Structures are given as structure tokens and as C-alpha cells.
C-alpha positions as CSV (number, residue, x, y, z in Angstrom):
1,M,38.2,-22.2,-209.3
2,H,34.6,-23.4,-208.9
3,R,32.6,-20.9,-207.0
4,D,31.0,-23.4,-204.6
5,A,34.5,-24.8,-203.8
6,L,35.7,-21.2,-203.1
7,F,32.8,-20.7,-200.7
8,L,33.4,-24.0,-198.9
9,G,37.0,-22.9,-198.7
10,L,36.0,-19.6,-197.1
11,L,34.0,-21.6,-194.5
12,R,36.9,-23.8,-193.9
13,L,39.1,-20.7,-193.5
14,A,36.6,-19.1,-191.1
15,A,36.4,-22.2,-188.9
16,A,39.5,-24.3,-189.1
17,H,42.1,-21.7,-190.3
18,F,40.4,-19.2,-187.9
19,W,43.0,-18.6,-185.3
20,A,42.3,-21.8,-183.4
21,P,41.4,-25.5,-183.1
22,P,37.8,-26.1,-182.3
23,A,37.0,-24.7,-178.8
24,Y,33.2,-24.3,-178.8
25,S,31.5,-25.9,-175.8
26,A,29.7,-29.2,-176.3
27,D,26.3,-28.7,-177.9
28,R,23.8,-29.5,-175.1
29,R,21.1,-30.8,-177.4
30,S,23.0,-32.9,-179.8
31,G,25.9,-34.0,-177.6
32,Q,28.3,-33.1,-180.4
33,R,31.1,-30.5,-180.4
34,G,30.6,-27.3,-182.3
35,P,33.1,-26.0,-184.9
36,G,35.0,-23.7,-182.5
37,N,34.9,-20.0,-181.7
38,A,34.1,-19.4,-185.4
39,A,30.3,-20.0,-184.9
40,K,27.7,-19.2,-182.3
41,G,24.1,-20.0,-181.9
42,I,24.3,-23.5,-183.3
43,A,22.3,-24.9,-180.4
44,D,19.4,-22.6,-181.4
45,L,18.8,-24.0,-184.9
46,A,15.3,-25.2,-185.3
47,Y,12.8,-26.7,-187.8
48,Y,12.1,-23.8,-190.1
49,D,11.2,-23.4,-193.7
50,K,12.1,-19.7,-193.6
51,W,15.5,-18.1,-193.5
52,L,17.2,-17.5,-190.2
53,V,20.5,-16.2,-189.1
54,G,22.6,-19.2,-188.2
55,A,26.2,-18.3,-187.6
56,E,28.7,-15.5,-187.5
57,F,32.3,-16.0,-188.4
58,V,35.3,-13.8,-187.6
59,A,38.3,-14.6,-189.6
60,F,41.6,-13.2,-190.8
61,L,42.2,-12.9,-194.6
62,D,45.4,-12.0,-196.3
63,V,43.6,-9.9,-198.8
64,Q,42.4,-6.3,-198.8
65,P,38.6,-5.7,-198.6
66,T,38.2,-4.7,-202.2
67,A,34.8,-4.4,-204.0
68,H,35.7,-7.4,-206.1
69,I,36.4,-9.6,-203.1
70,R,33.2,-8.5,-201.4
71,S,31.2,-9.2,-204.5
72,L,32.7,-12.6,-204.9
73,I,31.9,-13.6,-201.4
74,F,28.3,-12.3,-201.6
75,S,27.7,-14.2,-204.8
76,L,28.5,-17.6,-203.5
77,P,25.4,-19.5,-202.3
78,C,26.0,-23.1,-201.2
79,K,23.7,-26.0,-201.0
80,G,24.0,-28.9,-198.6
81,R,22.3,-32.3,-198.5
82,R,18.6,-32.7,-197.8
83,G,17.8,-29.2,-198.8
84,L,20.0,-27.3,-196.4
85,V,21.0,-24.0,-197.9
86,Y,23.3,-21.3,-196.5
87,Q,24.1,-17.9,-198.0
88,V,25.9,-14.8,-197.0
89,K,23.6,-12.3,-195.3
90,D,26.1,-9.7,-194.1
91,L,29.9,-9.1,-194.6
92,V,32.1,-6.7,-192.7
93,M,35.8,-6.4,-193.7
94,V,38.2,-4.1,-191.8
95,P,41.6,-3.5,-193.5
96,I,44.8,-4.2,-191.6
97,G,47.6,-3.1,-193.9
98,V,47.5,-5.4,-196.9
99,A,45.1,-7.8,-195.1
100,S,41.8,-7.6,-193.4
101,V,39.6,-9.0,-190.5
102,C,36.5,-10.4,-192.0
103,R,33.1,-11.0,-190.3
104,V,30.7,-13.2,-192.2
105,T,27.1,-13.7,-191.2
106,L,25.2,-16.5,-192.8
107,W,21.6,-17.1,-193.5
108,L,20.5,-20.7,-193.1
109,G,17.5,-22.1,-194.9
110,G,15.8,-25.4,-195.7
111,R,13.9,-28.0,-193.8
112,Y,15.6,-29.9,-191.0
113,R,13.8,-33.2,-190.6
114,R,15.6,-33.8,-187.4
115,R,17.2,-31.2,-185.2
116,R,20.2,-33.3,-184.5
117,Y,20.8,-34.0,-188.2
118,G,20.5,-30.3,-189.1
119,V,23.0,-29.3,-186.6
120,A,25.4,-32.1,-187.5
121,Q,25.2,-31.3,-191.2
122,F,25.9,-27.6,-190.6
123,K,28.9,-28.5,-188.5
124,Q,30.2,-30.8,-191.2
125,A,29.6,-28.1,-193.9
126,I,31.6,-25.6,-191.9
127,L,34.5,-27.9,-191.1
128,G,34.4,-29.6,-194.5
129,I,37.3,-31.2,-196.2
130,S,38.4,-28.2,-198.2
131,T,42.2,-27.5,-198.0
132,M,41.9,-23.9,-199.3
133,T,44.1,-21.4,-197.6
134,T,44.5,-17.7,-197.8
135,S,46.8,-18.1,-200.8
136,C,43.8,-18.9,-203.0
137,L,42.4,-15.4,-202.3
138,A,45.6,-13.4,-202.0
139,G,47.9,-15.3,-204.3
140,E,50.4,-15.8,-201.5
141,R,50.7,-17.1,-198.0
142,P,50.8,-15.0,-194.9
143,R,54.3,-13.6,-194.1
144,L,55.4,-14.3,-190.5
145,S,58.5,-13.3,-188.7
146,P,61.0,-16.2,-188.2
147,L,61.6,-17.7,-184.8
148,L,64.1,-15.5,-183.0
149,S,66.6,-16.2,-180.3
150,A,68.5,-12.8,-180.3
151,P,67.2,-10.0,-178.1
152,Y,65.8,-6.8,-179.6
153,I,67.6,-3.8,-178.2
154,P,66.6,-0.5,-180.0
155,P,69.2,2.3,-180.0
156,I,67.0,4.5,-177.8
157,T,64.6,3.5,-175.0
158,S,62.6,5.5,-172.5
159,D,62.0,3.9,-169.1
160,V,58.9,5.9,-168.3
161,V,55.9,3.6,-168.4
162,I,54.3,1.8,-165.5
163,D,51.2,-0.4,-165.2
164,L,49.0,-0.7,-162.1
165,S,46.0,-2.7,-160.8
166,H,44.0,-2.5,-157.6
167,W,46.8,-4.3,-155.8
168,Q,49.0,-1.2,-155.9
169,A,47.6,1.3,-153.3
170,P,47.8,4.1,-152.4
171,V,49.0,5.9,-155.5
172,D,50.1,9.5,-156.1
173,F,50.2,10.2,-159.8
174,A,51.5,13.8,-159.4
175,R,54.6,12.5,-157.6
176,A,55.1,9.8,-160.2
177,K,54.9,12.4,-163.0
178,S,57.5,14.6,-161.2
179,A,59.8,11.6,-160.9
180,G,59.8,11.1,-164.6
181,I,57.0,8.7,-165.3
182,A,55.3,9.7,-168.6
183,A,52.6,7.0,-169.0
184,V,50.5,4.5,-167.0
185,I,48.4,1.6,-168.2
186,L,45.7,0.7,-165.7
187,K,43.9,-2.6,-165.3
188,A,40.3,-2.2,-166.3
189,T,38.8,-5.6,-166.5
190,Q,39.4,-9.3,-166.3
191,G,37.5,-12.1,-168.0
192,S,33.9,-11.6,-169.0
193,N,32.5,-9.9,-166.0
194,W,35.1,-8.6,-163.5
195,I,35.9,-4.9,-163.4
196,D,38.7,-3.2,-161.4
197,V,36.8,-0.8,-159.1
198,T,39.8,1.6,-159.0
199,F,40.0,2.1,-162.8
200,A,37.6,5.1,-163.2
201,Q,39.0,7.1,-160.4
202,R,42.6,6.4,-161.2
203,F,42.0,7.1,-164.9
204,A,40.7,10.6,-164.0
205,A,43.5,11.2,-161.5
206,A,46.3,10.1,-163.8
207,T,44.9,12.2,-166.7
208,A,44.6,15.2,-164.4
209,S,48.3,14.8,-163.4
210,G,49.4,15.0,-167.1
211,L,50.2,11.4,-167.6
212,L,49.4,9.4,-170.8
213,V,46.8,6.8,-169.7
214,G,45.9,3.5,-171.2
215,A,43.9,0.5,-170.1
216,Y,44.5,-3.3,-170.1
217,H,42.3,-6.3,-169.9
218,F,43.5,-9.6,-168.3
219,L,42.3,-12.4,-170.6
220,D,41.0,-15.7,-169.3
221,D,39.5,-18.7,-171.1
222,S,35.9,-17.4,-171.2
223,P,34.4,-16.4,-174.6
224,P,36.5,-13.7,-176.2
225,E,33.4,-11.8,-177.5
226,L,32.1,-11.4,-173.9
227,Q,35.5,-10.4,-172.7
228,V,35.8,-7.6,-175.3
229,E,32.3,-6.4,-174.4
230,N,33.3,-6.2,-170.8
231,F,36.6,-4.4,-171.6
232,L,34.9,-1.8,-173.8
233,S,32.1,-1.2,-171.3
234,V,34.8,0.3,-169.1
235,A,37.7,1.4,-171.3
236,E,36.2,2.5,-174.6
237,G,37.7,5.7,-175.7
238,C,41.2,5.0,-174.3
239,S,43.8,5.6,-177.1
240,V,45.9,2.6,-175.8
241,L,44.0,-0.6,-175.2
242,A,46.1,-3.7,-174.2
243,L,45.3,-7.4,-173.9
244,D,47.2,-9.3,-171.2
245,A,47.7,-12.9,-172.4
246,E,49.5,-14.7,-169.7
247,A,49.1,-17.7,-167.4
248,N,46.1,-17.4,-165.0
249,A,46.9,-18.8,-161.5
250,I,43.3,-18.5,-160.2
251,G,41.3,-19.5,-163.3
252,G,41.4,-20.8,-166.9
253,T,44.4,-19.5,-168.9
254,V,43.6,-17.9,-172.3
255,T,44.9,-19.6,-175.4
256,V,46.7,-17.8,-178.2
257,A,43.7,-18.5,-180.4
258,Q,41.3,-16.8,-177.9
259,A,43.7,-13.9,-177.6
260,A,43.7,-13.5,-181.4
261,E,39.9,-13.5,-181.5
262,A,39.8,-10.8,-178.8
263,A,42.3,-8.7,-180.7
264,G,40.3,-9.1,-183.9
265,R,37.1,-8.1,-182.2
266,L,38.7,-5.1,-180.6
267,N,40.0,-4.0,-184.0
268,M,36.5,-4.3,-185.5
269,A,35.0,-2.3,-182.6
270,T,37.6,0.5,-182.4
271,G,39.4,0.5,-185.8
272,S,42.8,-0.1,-184.1
273,L,44.7,-3.2,-183.1
274,P,45.4,-3.5,-179.4
275,L,48.7,-3.7,-177.7
276,V,49.4,-7.4,-176.8
277,Y,51.2,-8.3,-173.5
278,I,52.7,-11.8,-174.1
279,N,56.0,-13.4,-173.2
280,R,58.4,-15.3,-175.4
281,Y,56.7,-18.6,-174.7
282,G,53.1,-17.6,-174.8
283,P,50.4,-18.0,-172.1
284,D,50.9,-21.7,-171.7
285,Q,54.7,-21.4,-171.6
286,R,55.1,-23.9,-174.4
287,G,54.6,-21.5,-177.4
288,T,51.4,-23.3,-178.5
289,G,49.7,-21.4,-181.3
290,L,52.6,-19.1,-182.0
291,P,53.2,-17.4,-184.4
292,N,49.7,-16.1,-185.0
293,N,48.7,-14.1,-188.1
294,V,46.5,-11.7,-186.1
295,L,48.6,-11.2,-183.0
296,S,51.8,-10.6,-184.9
297,R,50.2,-7.5,-186.5
298,C,49.6,-6.0,-183.0
299,P,52.3,-4.0,-181.2
300,L,54.1,-6.1,-178.6
301,W,54.3,-5.4,-174.9
302,L,57.0,-7.9,-173.9
303,P,57.5,-9.0,-170.2
304,A,61.1,-10.2,-169.9
305,Y,62.9,-9.7,-166.5
306,S,66.4,-10.3,-167.9
307,S,68.8,-8.2,-170.0
308,R,67.8,-10.2,-173.1
309,P,64.3,-9.2,-174.2
310,V,63.6,-11.9,-176.8
311,C,60.4,-11.5,-178.7
312,P,57.8,-14.4,-179.1
313,P,57.5,-16.1,-182.5
314,G,55.7,-13.7,-184.9
315,W,57.4,-10.5,-183.7
316,S,60.9,-9.2,-184.4
317,E,60.6,-6.1,-182.1
318,W,58.7,-4.8,-179.1
319,A,57.0,-1.5,-178.5
320,L,57.1,-1.8,-174.7
321,W,59.4,-4.0,-172.7
322,Q,58.3,-4.7,-169.1
323,H,61.7,-5.2,-167.5
324,T,60.7,-5.4,-163.9
325,D,57.8,-6.1,-161.6
326,G,59.3,-4.0,-158.9
327,N,60.9,-6.9,-157.2
328,V,62.9,-8.8,-159.9
329,G,64.3,-7.8,-163.2
330,S,66.5,-5.0,-164.4
331,D,66.8,-1.6,-162.8
332,V,64.6,-2.5,-159.8
333,V,63.8,0.7,-158.0
334,P,60.5,1.9,-156.4
335,V,58.6,4.6,-158.3
336,A,57.9,7.8,-156.3
337,G,54.3,8.1,-155.3
338,I,53.6,4.4,-156.3
339,G,56.2,2.1,-154.7
340,R,57.2,-1.2,-156.3
341,C,55.4,-1.8,-159.5
342,D,55.6,-3.1,-163.0
343,R,57.8,-0.8,-165.2
344,S,58.3,-0.8,-169.0
345,R,60.7,0.8,-171.4
346,F,59.4,2.3,-174.7
347,A,61.3,1.7,-177.9
348,G,62.0,5.3,-178.7
349,T,62.2,8.8,-177.1
350,I,59.6,10.3,-174.9
351,A,58.5,12.5,-177.8
352,D,58.1,9.3,-179.9
353,L,56.0,7.8,-177.0
354,V,53.6,10.8,-177.0
355,T,53.1,10.4,-180.8
356,W,52.8,6.6,-180.6
357,W,50.3,6.8,-177.8
358,R,47.8,8.6,-180.0
359,Q,47.7,5.6,-182.4
360,P,49.8,2.6,-181.2
361,Q,51.3,0.6,-184.1
362,L,54.1,-1.8,-184.8
């Protein structure tokens, strides 16, 4: 395969195959839409003869980060029309099993005679017409779980996990522990700037009571990069980090693509994939964007208030099944020291839960 074609294919993969259709806000200077969440800083391009950092991509590749692949990507400069040149400046690849999350930073160079033209050409180069997929790099297409209609019921479950936000008050974690609760996942943040003011105190109190403690972030439609920064500013260091991808009644609802970008960025920041809270039909209740290559590699936290916990497309089993919100669902009973709240079953024994909590995985 011609090397320039491969590089154009990589750009295409990073922008178009990248977890989402274009969702970048309209470029205020050129009046054109950007290439999606795959690039940032496009509006800041200027008339320069020198090199400048022009874009950063975060993409999923079905290939391990071998030295050969890294060398191949670094060796692929590409030239555009009217002297526009872009070349790989930095590359970070984090393994996920037999695949990887890849972050590519480009250097842009050349003279832009008109700002609007330079921006437009860069967008065109990124979106391109290449039809390359991950099969060109890995020799095969991503493997996804088939659509399922049968519930997943493991042979052993443990109904010992609750999740709380500031709405549940007051709380007594010692009583909850005595009543058999083993773990609690606390709301830490929402969107790009909201922080649950009860998180820090409750994290300390739950830990002191001997509970396993995790943190979750409620996703909205703001930039995933800012949401991850907000989440980690509060919850970094928690062994269990969860992303809540559901409909948002008071603001913009996250898309599957944005949830996947947030999961990828969390993986790059922490070295672990997050727990993903998502129902059978996705945040828009239509299943748009499912299955998703990145999310399907994350352990699933499934909300399903019936006796049939059916997984979303991309998963065949859940790690946690939220079976009640304290008012509807199965086995609806108040939790001692807490009252009515969300409660989840773990797929395994309590001993399995303790081990899993140290390093959550599928």
C-alpha cells in the first residue's frame, strides 16, 4: 500500500471512523463545520511559514502498539495542495487487549494565503475520501458482540452495591455496611464543571466504614475532554471510575460517540477502562451508535428494572446490574442507613467483587 494513502487512511480513521459523526462546533471564523471531536484548535490556525501544532486526534485502532506500527505512522509525511504540509509530531498508543487507543498530534506547516482556505483544506484533508478501515492495519475487522435479546443471568450474583448522589441524605454508611452492603459508587461530577459537594466527605466516611468505594460521572453533551478533566479533578485515584451515559432531562444528552471518547480519554489518563452505565437502548433510547468498539471493551453497568437484564449491542454480559432505583424494579427494599436508593447486583460472589474492584474488567 502506498505510504501516503496509508497516512490519509489513518487521518480518515481518526476523524470519520473515530467513534462518531462530526460534532465539532461551527468554526466561528470560516463559518464551516469542523471535522468532529477528532480535532481541536482548528479556529486558531494562522498565516505561518513555521511549523505549529495543528490538531490532536484520539482514535481506536484494532492493532497492538508495536514498534513497527509506531515507526510506520511516524514515517508518513503528507503534502496537501498549495504547500500545506502535515506530519506526525507525537504519538501515544495505549494497549487494550489486542487493540489500542491512539493519540496522534500533527505538525502543520506551509503558507496559508488565506485563512479560510487553509482551514478548509485542512478539514478536507482530514475527512478525505479514503475508505481505509482498521482491517488495513490489523488484517481483520473489529469483532463485536451480536445483537442480543436474551437476558444475561450469571449463576451467582451478589446484591451488595448501591450508588448515591447528593439527592440521598442523610446517609449512615456504618449501618449500610452492617446490613450487608459491600460497595458504594458515589456521584462525583456532571458535565464539564459541576461537582457534587457531598463527594469528598462521603468518600472518606464510606471508606472509614469499610465499604468499597467508587466514583461516577454523569455525562452530558459538553466536550468529553473537559468532562474527563472535571471528573479526574475530583475522583482521580479511585479504583472504580464509572461513566453514566443516559438521557439528561435538564440539559443536553450525551451521544454514544461522546461517551466513547470520554472512555478513551479516561483510559489514557488512568491506564484502565471505566465502568460504563448504559441501558439496552443507549442514551437516546434508539440505540444510535451502538455497538461501539471502545465502549464494548468496558465493563458494563446495566440499568434494567425488570427480571430480564438484556445487554445493549456490543456486550454479552454485565458486571453490575442496577435492578432497582428504590421505588421500582426487582427486590425493592430500603437500605438500612440510606433509605430508598439505586441498588445493583454484581456478577459473582462478594469475594469476586473485592478482587474485581481493584481492577475492573469485562
